[in-house]
N, C-alpha and C positions, 0 to 999 in steps of 0.2 A: 161806700158801696156805689157801684155804677148803676144808675137808674135807667139805662138805655133799654129800649124795647127791642127784643129780638124778633126779626122777621126771617122766615125760611125762604121767601121768594119775593121778587119784585111785585108779583100779583098780590101777595099778602100785604105788602106795603101800600099798594093802591087801595085795597079794601079798607085798610086802617085809615087812610087819608079821607076816604068817604065817611067812615064812621065818626071821624072828628067833626065833620060837618053836621051829622045827624046824631048827636049824643043820645044815649039811652036805648039805642037799638043794637042788638047783637050783630057782630060782623057777618055771621053766616047768613043772615037774612037780607043783607044789603046787596043789591045789584049795582054794579059799577055803571053809572050813567054815561052813555056815549056822548051826550051833549055837554058834559063838564069839560071846559077848555083846559083845565089844569091836568086832566087825566087823558085827554085826547092826544093821539100821536101827532108829532110834527110831520110836515111834508118834506122836511129836509132829510134826504136819504143818508147823508154822512153822519148826522146826529143820531139817527136810529141805529146805524151800524156801530157807532162808538158806544151807544148804550148797550147793545147786545154784547160787545166785547167786555164791558164793565161787568155785566151780569155773568158772563162766562168766568171772569176772574173771581167773582164772588163765589160761584159754585166750586171752583177749584180750591179756594181758601177754606170753604166749609168742609170739603172733602178731606183736606189736609188736617184740619182741626179734629175732625171725627176720627181719622186714622191715628193721630197722636193720642187721643183720649181712649181709644180701644186697646192700644198696646201699653201694657203696664210699665215696661222699661222706658218706653218713649215718654209716657206720661210723667214718670218720675224725673226724667231728665229735662223735659221741655213743657211740663204742665203749666208753668207760668206764662208760656207763649200762647196758649190756647185762647184766653180772653182777648189778647191783642189781635190774634188772627180773626176772631169773631168781630171785634170792633172795626177792623179794617174792611172786612167783608160787608158789614152793615153800611159803612160809609160808601163803598163802591156801589152797592145796590141802590141807596138813596140818590146818589149822583146820577145813576142810570135812569131813574124815574124822572128826574128833573131834566136831564139831557133829551129824553125822548118826548117830553111834553110840548104841546103846541103853545102853551102859555107857561114858560119856565118860571116867571116871577110868582105866579099863583101856586105852582108846584112847590117852590121853595118854602112858601108860607105853611105848607102841610108837612114839612119834614119833622119827624118826631124828635130828632136830636137837636136840642136847643143850641148846642155848641156849633154844630155844622150849619144850622140855619143862620146863626149870627155871623159866622165867617162868610157865608155866601151873600149876606145882605149888607156887609160892611161897605162904607163909602170910602172913596179914595183908592190909592194904589198901595201895594205892599212894596216896601223898599228894603 
């Protein structure tokens, strides 16, 4: 079974990242600190625009997965694709948070997906 945490939005991911820093406190009571460099936005305009596009793709995949799940015939035909769409959407959203961050290395440390975190932190090149 996949133990991935589902996030509905990049903002929810940001709040969860802060919650990991302060365990024991519920997410709803946590204010995202502006001074946290891992969550502060980068000044690089192109990176912010790319992050917005990734979040847009995340929302589209989420909408597609919801549409498939609501339609009984589509769910019967493509029900196994819904978890894959969800996983790809999660990945895009987490990448968007890292790409938007002023300190991407710190943001990568807060990614809930251990597999994605390991891939982003690997040393050397992929051949």
